[in-house]
Biopython code that builds the backbone (N, CA, C, O; Angstrom):
import numpy as np
from Bio.PDB.StructureBuilder import StructureBuilder

atoms = [
    (1, "UNK", "N", (0.818, -1.188, 0.000)),
    (1, "UNK", "CA", (0.000, 0.000, 0.000)),
    (1, "UNK", "C", (0.860, 1.248, 0.000)),
    (1, "UNK", "O", (1.878, 1.287, 0.691)),
    (2, "UNK", "N", (0.486, 2.256, -0.744)),
    (2, "UNK", "CA", (1.206, 3.513, -0.771)),
    (2, "UNK", "C", (0.580, 4.513, 0.175)),
    (2, "UNK", "O", (-0.448, 4.258, 0.803)),
    (3, "UNK", "N", (1.225, 5.648, 0.257)),
    (3, "UNK", "CA", (0.679, 6.677, 1.127)),
    (3, "UNK", "C", (-0.513, 7.320, 0.446)),
    (3, "UNK", "O", (-0.549, 7.442, -0.778)),
    (4, "UNK", "N", (-1.455, 7.717, 1.216)),
    (4, "UNK", "CA", (-2.661, 8.311, 0.652)),
    (4, "UNK", "C", (-2.394, 9.739, 0.224)),
    (4, "UNK", "O", (-1.405, 10.356, 0.620)),
    (5, "UNK", "N", (-3.300, 10.249, -0.595)),
    (5, "UNK", "CA", (-3.177, 11.629, -1.080)),
    (5, "UNK", "C", (-3.250, 12.618, 0.084)),
    (5, "UNK", "O", (-2.564, 13.640, 0.091)),
    (6, "UNK", "N", (-4.073, 12.303, 1.045)),
    (6, "UNK", "CA", (-4.226, 13.178, 2.226)),
    (6, "UNK", "C", (-2.919, 13.251, 3.009)),
    (6, "UNK", "O", (-2.550, 14.339, 3.450)),
    (7, "UNK", "N", (-2.212, 12.164, 3.198)),
    (7, "UNK", "CA", (-0.950, 12.134, 3.924)),
    (7, "UNK", "C", (0.101, 12.970, 3.201)),
    (7, "UNK", "O", (0.882, 13.672, 3.843)),
    (8, "UNK", "N", (0.126, 12.902, 1.885)),
    (8, "UNK", "CA", (1.084, 13.687, 1.097)),
    (8, "UNK", "C", (0.815, 15.182, 1.238)),
    (8, "UNK", "O", (1.759, 15.967, 1.328)),
    (9, "UNK", "N", (-0.447, 15.588, 1.259)),
    (9, "UNK", "CA", (-0.812, 16.998, 1.407)),
    (9, "UNK", "C", (-0.397, 17.499, 2.781)),
    (9, "UNK", "O", (0.155, 18.594, 2.892)),
    (10, "UNK", "N", (-0.648, 16.730, 3.822)),
    (10, "UNK", "CA", (-0.282, 17.115, 5.184)),
    (10, "UNK", "C", (1.236, 17.251, 5.288)),
    (10, "UNK", "O", (1.743, 18.203, 5.881)),
    (11, "UNK", "N", (1.955, 16.290, 4.707)),
    (11, "UNK", "CA", (3.412, 16.339, 4.750)),
    (11, "UNK", "C", (3.922, 17.558, 3.989)),
    (11, "UNK", "O", (4.850, 18.230, 4.438)),
    (12, "UNK", "N", (3.324, 17.841, 2.852)),
    (12, "UNK", "CA", (3.729, 18.998, 2.047)),
    (12, "UNK", "C", (3.471, 20.299, 2.811)),
    (12, "UNK", "O", (4.313, 21.197, 2.832)),
    (13, "UNK", "N", (2.308, 20.382, 3.428)),
    (13, "UNK", "CA", (1.995, 21.574, 4.233)),
    (13, "UNK", "C", (2.978, 21.713, 5.396)),
    (13, "UNK", "O", (3.440, 22.808, 5.717)),
    (14, "UNK", "N", (3.278, 20.591, 6.005)),
    (14, "UNK", "CA", (4.218, 20.596, 7.134)),
    (14, "UNK", "C", (5.594, 21.096, 6.690)),
    (14, "UNK", "O", (6.217, 21.891, 7.394)),
    (15, "UNK", "N", (6.063, 20.650, 5.557)),
    (15, "UNK", "CA", (7.368, 21.078, 5.044)),
    (15, "UNK", "C", (7.370, 22.569, 4.723)),
    (15, "UNK", "O", (8.356, 23.266, 4.962)),
    (16, "UNK", "N", (6.250, 23.050, 4.176)),
    (16, "UNK", "CA", (6.150, 24.486, 3.871)),
    (16, "UNK", "C", (6.222, 25.311, 5.156)),
    (16, "UNK", "O", (6.935, 26.311, 5.227)),
    (17, "UNK", "N", (5.468, 24.872, 6.174)),
    (17, "UNK", "CA", (5.480, 25.605, 7.435)),
    (17, "UNK", "C", (6.838, 25.513, 8.122)),
    (17, "UNK", "O", (7.276, 26.459, 8.776)),
    (18, "UNK", "N", (7.500, 24.372, 7.971)),
    (18, "UNK", "CA", (8.858, 24.248, 8.521)),
    (18, "UNK", "C", (9.803, 25.249, 7.865)),
    (18, "UNK", "O", (10.651, 25.836, 8.536)),
    (19, "UNK", "N", (9.657, 25.442, 6.559)),
    (19, "UNK", "CA", (10.498, 26.418, 5.849)),
    (19, "UNK", "C", (10.183, 27.839, 6.305)),
    (19, "UNK", "O", (11.086, 28.644, 6.534)),
    (20, "UNK", "N", (8.888, 28.137, 6.433)),
    (20, "UNK", "CA", (8.487, 29.471, 6.899)),
    (20, "UNK", "C", (9.024, 29.713, 8.307)),
    (20, "UNK", "O", (9.603, 30.763, 8.584)),
    (21, "UNK", "N", (8.833, 28.748, 9.186)),
    (21, "UNK", "CA", (9.304, 28.877, 10.560)),
    (21, "UNK", "C", (10.828, 29.031, 10.592)),
    (21, "UNK", "O", (11.355, 29.874, 11.319)),
    (22, "UNK", "N", (11.533, 28.215, 9.802)),
    (22, "UNK", "CA", (12.995, 28.317, 9.735)),
    (22, "UNK", "C", (13.448, 29.688, 9.256)),
    (22, "UNK", "O", (14.420, 30.245, 9.766)),
    (23, "UNK", "N", (12.738, 30.227, 8.274)),
    (23, "UNK", "CA", (13.063, 31.571, 7.785)),
    (23, "UNK", "C", (12.847, 32.634, 8.843)),
    (23, "UNK", "O", (13.650, 33.556, 8.986)),
    (24, "UNK", "N", (11.746, 32.499, 9.590)),
    (24, "UNK", "CA", (11.465, 33.459, 10.669)),
    (24, "UNK", "C", (12.510, 33.376, 11.776)),
    (24, "UNK", "O", (12.950, 34.399, 12.299)),
    (25, "UNK", "N", (12.901, 32.169, 12.126)),
    (25, "UNK", "CA", (13.938, 32.000, 13.156)),
    (25, "UNK", "C", (15.234, 32.651, 12.696)),
    (25, "UNK", "O", (15.893, 33.351, 13.465)),
    (26, "UNK", "N", (15.595, 32.416, 11.436)),
    (26, "UNK", "CA", (16.824, 33.012, 10.892)),
    (26, "UNK", "C", (16.742, 34.545, 10.906)),
    (26, "UNK", "O", (17.710, 35.220, 11.253)),
    (27, "UNK", "N", (15.580, 35.084, 10.527)),
    (27, "UNK", "CA", (15.365, 36.523, 10.529)),
    (27, "UNK", "C", (15.497, 37.090, 11.945)),
    (27, "UNK", "O", (16.149, 38.115, 12.145)),
    (28, "UNK", "N", (14.882, 36.427, 12.921)),
    (28, "UNK", "CA", (14.954, 36.907, 14.306)),
    (28, "UNK", "C", (16.372, 36.848, 14.863)),
    (28, "UNK", "O", (16.791, 37.749, 15.589)),
    (29, "UNK", "N", (17.108, 35.799, 14.529)),
    (29, "UNK", "CA", (18.493, 35.706, 14.989)),
    (29, "UNK", "C", (19.332, 36.830, 14.390)),
    (29, "UNK", "O", (20.176, 37.420, 15.066)),
    (30, "UNK", "N", (19.090, 37.117, 13.117)),
    (30, "UNK", "CA", (19.818, 38.197, 12.450)),
    (30, "UNK", "C", (19.499, 39.540, 13.117)),
    (30, "UNK", "O", (20.399, 40.342, 13.364)),
    (31, "UNK", "N", (18.227, 39.779, 13.404)),
    (31, "UNK", "CA", (17.839, 41.023, 14.074)),
    (31, "UNK", "C", (18.434, 41.112, 15.472)),
    (31, "UNK", "O", (18.839, 42.191, 15.906)),
    (32, "UNK", "N", (18.491, 39.999, 16.174)),
    (32, "UNK", "CA", (19.090, 39.995, 17.509)),
    (32, "UNK", "C", (20.569, 40.371, 17.429)),
    (32, "UNK", "O", (21.054, 41.156, 18.244)),
    (33, "UNK", "N", (21.281, 39.818, 16.462)),
    (33, "UNK", "CA", (22.702, 40.154, 16.287)),
    (33, "UNK", "C", (22.868, 41.640, 15.968)),
    (33, "UNK", "O", (23.780, 42.290, 16.478)),
    (34, "UNK", "N", (21.985, 42.174, 15.123)),
    (34, "UNK", "CA", (22.049, 43.595, 14.788)),
    (34, "UNK", "C", (21.798, 44.457, 16.021)),
    (34, "UNK", "O", (22.483, 45.458, 16.232)),
    (35, "UNK", "N", (20.822, 44.073, 16.831)),
    (35, "UNK", "CA", (20.523, 44.821, 18.053)),
    (35, "UNK", "C", (21.693, 44.785, 19.034)),
    (35, "UNK", "O", (22.012, 45.791, 19.668)),
    (36, "UNK", "N", (22.329, 43.625, 19.155)),
    (36, "UNK", "CA", (23.480, 43.518, 20.049)),
    (36, "UNK", "C", (24.620, 44.396, 19.553)),
    (36, "UNK", "O", (25.310, 45.028, 20.353)),
    (37, "UNK", "N", (24.823, 44.439, 18.239)),
    (37, "UNK", "CA", (25.853, 45.304, 17.668)),
    (37, "UNK", "C", (25.520, 46.768, 17.929)),
    (37, "UNK", "O", (26.393, 47.545, 18.313)),
    (38, "UNK", "N", (24.265, 47.146, 17.722)),
    (38, "UNK", "CA", (23.852, 48.531, 17.979)),
    (38, "UNK", "C", (24.038, 48.901, 19.443)),
    (38, "UNK", "O", (24.452, 50.016, 19.758)),
    (39, "UNK", "N", (23.736, 47.975, 20.328)),
    (39, "UNK", "CA", (23.902, 48.221, 21.759)),
    (39, "UNK", "C", (25.367, 48.471, 22.108)),
    (39, "UNK", "O", (25.682, 49.382, 22.874)),
    (40, "UNK", "N", (26.263, 47.658, 21.540)),
    (40, "UNK", "CA", (27.695, 47.851, 21.782)),
    (40, "UNK", "C", (28.163, 49.196, 21.236)),
    (40, "UNK", "O", (28.923, 49.906, 21.895)),
    (41, "UNK", "N", (27.709, 49.546, 20.028)),
    (41, "UNK", "CA", (28.094, 50.823, 19.423)),
    (41, "UNK", "C", (27.547, 51.996, 20.236)),
    (41, "UNK", "O", (28.214, 53.019, 20.389)),
    (42, "UNK", "N", (26.340, 51.841, 20.749)),
    (42, "UNK", "CA", (25.747, 52.894, 21.579)),
    (42, "UNK", "C", (26.576, 53.114, 22.841)),
    (42, "UNK", "O", (26.802, 54.253, 23.249)),
    (43, "UNK", "N", (27.022, 52.039, 23.449)),
    (43, "UNK", "CA", (27.844, 52.128, 24.661)),
    (43, "UNK", "C", (29.155, 52.836, 24.360)),
    (43, "UNK", "O", (29.601, 53.683, 25.134)),
    (44, "UNK", "N", (29.776, 52.488, 23.231)),
    (44, "UNK", "CA", (31.026, 53.139, 22.829)),
    (44, "UNK", "C", (30.789, 54.629, 22.622)),
    (44, "UNK", "O", (31.576, 55.454, 23.086)),
    (45, "UNK", "N", (29.707, 54.978, 21.925)),
    (45, "UNK", "CA", (29.388, 56.384, 21.678)),
    (45, "UNK", "C", (29.103, 57.120, 22.985)),
    (45, "UNK", "O", (29.536, 58.257, 23.168)),
    (46, "UNK", "N", (28.380, 56.477, 23.884)),
    (46, "UNK", "CA", (28.086, 57.079, 25.191)),
    (46, "UNK", "C", (29.380, 57.385, 25.951)),
    (46, "UNK", "O", (29.525, 58.459, 26.535)),
    (47, "UNK", "N", (30.308, 56.443, 25.939)),
    (47, "UNK", "CA", (31.586, 56.645, 26.619)),
    (47, "UNK", "C", (32.370, 57.794, 25.992)),
    (47, "UNK", "O", (32.983, 58.590, 26.704)),
    (48, "UNK", "N", (32.353, 57.880, 24.675)),
    (48, "UNK", "CA", (33.072, 58.964, 23.988)),
    (48, "UNK", "C", (32.462, 60.322, 24.314)),
    (48, "UNK", "O", (33.181, 61.301, 24.511)),
    (49, "UNK", "N", (31.137, 60.375, 24.370)),
    (49, "UNK", "CA", (30.459, 61.635, 24.693)),
    (49, "UNK", "C", (30.770, 62.049, 26.128)),
    (49, "UNK", "O", (31.025, 63.224, 26.392)),
    (50, "UNK", "N", (30.751, 61.095, 27.053)),
    (50, "UNK", "CA", (31.089, 61.409, 28.445)),
    (50, "UNK", "C", (32.521, 61.914, 28.561)),
    (50, "UNK", "O", (32.788, 62.880, 29.276)),
    (51, "UNK", "N", (33.439, 61.261, 27.858)),
    (51, "UNK", "CA", (34.837, 61.683, 27.887)),
    (51, "UNK", "C", (34.981, 63.090, 27.328)),
    (51, "UNK", "O", (35.692, 63.912, 27.904)),
    (52, "UNK", "N", (34.316, 63.378, 26.215)),
    (52, "UNK", "CA", (34.381, 64.715, 25.615)),
    (52, "UNK", "C", (33.799, 65.753, 26.566)),
    (52, "UNK", "O", (34.346, 66.847, 26.704)),
    (53, "UNK", "N", (32.702, 65.418, 27.215)),
    (53, "UNK", "CA", (32.089, 66.343, 28.172)),
    (53, "UNK", "C", (33.062, 66.649, 29.314)),
    (53, "UNK", "O", (33.216, 67.804, 29.711)),
    (54, "UNK", "N", (33.711, 65.614, 29.836)),
    (54, "UNK", "CA", (34.689, 65.818, 30.912)),
    (54, "UNK", "C", (35.832, 66.721, 30.452)),
    (54, "UNK", "O", (36.315, 67.553, 31.220)),
    (55, "UNK", "N", (36.260, 66.559, 29.211)),
    (55, "UNK", "CA", (37.318, 67.435, 28.686)),
    (55, "UNK", "C", (36.848, 68.875, 28.611)),
    (55, "UNK", "O", (37.579, 69.797, 28.973)),
    (56, "UNK", "N", (35.612, 69.065, 28.134)),
    (56, "UNK", "CA", (35.089, 70.427, 28.040)),
    (56, "UNK", "C", (34.968, 71.068, 29.419)),
    (56, "UNK", "O", (35.302, 72.240, 29.596)),
    (57, "UNK", "N", (34.493, 70.304, 30.387)),
    (57, "UNK", "CA", (34.377, 70.828, 31.753)),
    (57, "UNK", "C", (35.756, 71.210, 32.274)),
    (57, "UNK", "O", (35.910, 72.260, 32.898)),
    (58, "UNK", "N", (36.754, 70.379, 32.028)),
    (58, "UNK", "CA", (38.116, 70.662, 32.452)),
    (58, "UNK", "C", (38.646, 71.922, 31.759)),
    (58, "UNK", "O", (39.280, 72.763, 32.396)),
    (59, "UNK", "N", (38.387, 72.047, 30.464)),
    (59, "UNK", "CA", (38.820, 73.238, 29.728)),
    (59, "UNK", "C", (38.170, 74.493, 30.295)),
    (59, "UNK", "O", (38.831, 75.521, 30.444)),
    (60, "UNK", "N", (36.893, 74.419, 30.609)),
    (60, "UNK", "CA", (36.188, 75.585, 31.152)),
    (60, "UNK", "C", (36.806, 75.998, 32.487)),
    (60, "UNK", "O", (37.014, 77.185, 32.739)),
    (61, "UNK", "N", (37.096, 75.023, 33.332)),
    (61, "UNK", "CA", (37.725, 75.344, 34.618)),
    (61, "UNK", "C", (39.093, 75.991, 34.410)),
    (61, "UNK", "O", (39.446, 76.950, 35.095)),
    (62, "UNK", "N", (39.852, 75.458, 33.464)),
    (62, "UNK", "CA", (41.169, 76.021, 33.169)),
    (62, "UNK", "C", (41.040, 77.463, 32.672)),
    (62, "UNK", "O", (41.775, 78.346, 33.116)),
    (63, "UNK", "N", (40.096, 77.696, 31.743)),
    (63, "UNK", "CA", (39.906, 79.051, 31.225)),
    (63, "UNK", "C", (39.405, 80.000, 32.312)),
    (63, "UNK", "O", (39.809, 81.162, 32.354)),
    (64, "UNK", "N", (38.536, 79.516, 33.185)),
    (64, "UNK", "CA", (38.083, 80.341, 34.309)),
    (64, "UNK", "C", (39.262, 80.738, 35.202)),
    (64, "UNK", "O", (39.352, 81.880, 35.651)),
    (65, "UNK", "N", (40.154, 79.795, 35.453)),
    (65, "UNK", "CA", (41.351, 80.095, 36.252)),
    (65, "UNK", "C", (42.226, 81.145, 35.566)),
    (65, "UNK", "O", (42.735, 82.061, 36.211)),
    (66, "UNK", "N", (42.393, 80.999, 34.243)),
    (66, "UNK", "CA", (43.192, 81.981, 33.495)),
    (66, "UNK", "C", (42.561, 83.366, 33.559)),
    (66, "UNK", "O", (43.259, 84.366, 33.727)),
    (67, "UNK", "N", (41.243, 83.420, 33.425)),
    (67, "UNK", "CA", (40.544, 84.705, 33.490)),
    (67, "UNK", "C", (40.696, 85.314, 34.875)),
    (67, "UNK", "O", (40.936, 86.515, 35.001)),
    (68, "UNK", "N", (40.559, 84.505, 35.906)),
    (68, "UNK", "CA", (40.714, 85.009, 37.270)),
    (68, "UNK", "C", (42.118, 85.544, 37.509)),
    (68, "UNK", "O", (42.291, 86.619, 38.083)),
    (69, "UNK", "N", (43.117, 84.791, 37.067)),
    (69, "UNK", "CA", (44.508, 85.244, 37.224)),
    (69, "UNK", "C", (44.751, 86.543, 36.469)),
    (69, "UNK", "O", (45.387, 87.460, 36.991)),
    (70, "UNK", "N", (44.246, 86.621, 35.241)),
    (70, "UNK", "CA", (44.428, 87.848, 34.453)),
    (70, "UNK", "C", (43.716, 89.019, 35.128)),
    (70, "UNK", "O", (44.230, 90.137, 35.151)),
    (71, "UNK", "N", (42.542, 88.755, 35.671)),
    (71, "UNK", "CA", (41.803, 89.819, 36.365)),
    (71, "UNK", "C", (42.563, 90.295, 37.599)),
    (71, "UNK", "O", (42.640, 91.496, 37.858)),
    (72, "UNK", "N", (43.121, 89.361, 38.356)),
    (72, "UNK", "CA", (43.876, 89.733, 39.552)),
    (72, "UNK", "C", (45.119, 90.541, 39.179)),
    (72, "UNK", "O", (45.432, 91.548, 39.813)),
    (73, "UNK", "N", (45.813, 90.087, 38.151)),
    (73, "UNK", "CA", (47.006, 90.818, 37.699)),
    (73, "UNK", "C", (46.614, 92.226, 37.265)),
    (73, "UNK", "O", (47.297, 93.196, 37.594)),
    (74, "UNK", "N", (45.510, 92.335, 36.523)),
    (74, "UNK", "CA", (45.050, 93.647, 36.080)),
    (74, "UNK", "C", (44.714, 94.535, 37.278)),
    (74, "UNK", "O", (45.090, 95.706, 37.322)),
    (75, "UNK", "N", (43.999, 93.958, 38.250)),
    (75, "UNK", "CA", (43.613, 94.742, 39.432)),
    (75, "UNK", "C", (44.843, 95.198, 40.213)),
    (75, "UNK", "O", (44.894, 96.332, 40.689)),
    (76, "UNK", "N", (45.823, 94.324, 40.343)),
    (76, "UNK", "CA", (47.032, 94.681, 41.079)),
    (76, "UNK", "C", (47.768, 95.800, 40.350)),
    (76, "UNK", "O", (48.188, 96.773, 40.977)),
    (77, "UNK", "N", (47.929, 95.673, 39.038)),
    (77, "UNK", "CA", (48.631, 96.704, 38.269)),
    (77, "UNK", "C", (47.842, 97.999, 38.236)),
    (77, "UNK", "O", (48.402, 99.081, 38.412)),
    (78, "UNK", "N", (46.544, 97.888, 38.010)),
    (78, "UNK", "CA", (45.713, 99.080, 37.940)),
    (78, "UNK", "C", (45.624, 99.762, 39.306)),
    (78, "UNK", "O", (45.686, 100.987, 39.415)),
    (79, "UNK", "N", (45.478, 98.935, 40.343)),
    (79, "UNK", "CA", (45.435, 99.477, 41.701)),
    (79, "UNK", "C", (46.747, 100.136, 42.080)),
    (79, "UNK", "O", (46.749, 101.196, 42.707)),
    (80, "UNK", "N", (47.869, 99.520, 41.706)),
    (80, "UNK", "CA", (49.178, 100.105, 42.003)),
    (80, "UNK", "C", (49.349, 101.424, 41.283)),
    (80, "UNK", "O", (49.930, 102.364, 41.825)),
    (81, "UNK", "N", (48.846, 101.498, 40.062)),
    (81, "UNK", "CA", (48.943, 102.737, 39.301)),
    (81, "UNK", "C", (48.201, 103.856, 40.017)),
    (81, "UNK", "O", (48.731, 104.959, 40.151)),
    (82, "UNK", "N", (47.003, 103.594, 40.472)),
    (82, "UNK", "CA", (46.212, 104.622, 41.144)),
    (82, "UNK", "C", (46.809, 104.975, 42.519)),
    (82, "UNK", "O", (46.738, 106.124, 42.953)),
    (83, "UNK", "N", (47.381, 104.005, 43.180)),
    (83, "UNK", "CA", (48.027, 104.275, 44.473)),
    (83, "UNK", "C", (49.203, 105.221, 44.244)),
    (83, "UNK", "O", (49.372, 106.189, 44.985)),
    (84, "UNK", "N", (50.013, 104.950, 43.230)),
    (84, "UNK", "CA", (51.140, 105.826, 42.918)),
    (84, "UNK", "C", (50.674, 107.179, 42.436)),
    (84, "UNK", "O", (51.251, 108.200, 42.810)),
    (85, "UNK", "N", (49.650, 107.209, 41.621)),
    (85, "UNK", "CA", (49.146, 108.448, 41.053)),
    (85, "UNK", "C", (48.559, 109.364, 42.146)),
    (85, "UNK", "O", (48.742, 110.581, 42.121)),
    (86, "UNK", "N", (47.860, 108.752, 43.088)),
    (86, "UNK", "CA", (47.236, 109.528, 44.137)),
    (86, "UNK", "C", (48.191, 109.802, 45.303)),
    (86, "UNK", "O", (47.898, 110.628, 46.168)),
    (87, "UNK", "N", (49.319, 109.115, 45.323)),
    (87, "UNK", "CA", (50.302, 109.345, 46.339)),
    (87, "UNK", "C", (50.009, 108.697, 47.657)),
    (87, "UNK", "O", (50.408, 109.228, 48.693)),
    (88, "UNK", "N", (49.350, 107.601, 47.672)),
    (88, "UNK", "CA", (49.078, 106.901, 48.936)),
    (88, "UNK", "C", (50.241, 106.119, 49.379)),
    (88, "UNK", "O", (50.186, 105.469, 50.423)),
]
sb = StructureBuilder()
sb.init_structure("model")
sb.init_model(0)
sb.init_chain("A")
sb.init_seg("    ")
for serial, (resi, resn, name, xyz) in enumerate(atoms, 1):
    if name == "N":
        sb.init_residue(resn, " ", resi, " ")
    sb.init_atom(name, np.array(xyz, "f"), 0.0, 1.0, " ", f" {name:<3s}", serial, name[0])
structure = sb.get_structure()
């Protein structure tokens, strides 16, 4: 006895669904790998942005110190000039 027509149809449908399911699994695995790569790249970018921010904050503090020193030097020189000019 051979296999019935109904058994062949069920087997054919099963094989089609197996292919569809296999394709979906492959697609999901690919998307998962892409997401993991994006996550790693995001972390790298986050670290670079934090580092750049820290550099900018450090630069601002340095420039503030330079401005303060220049202001003090100016005040000392300007004040000394007026002290000498007024004869104190």
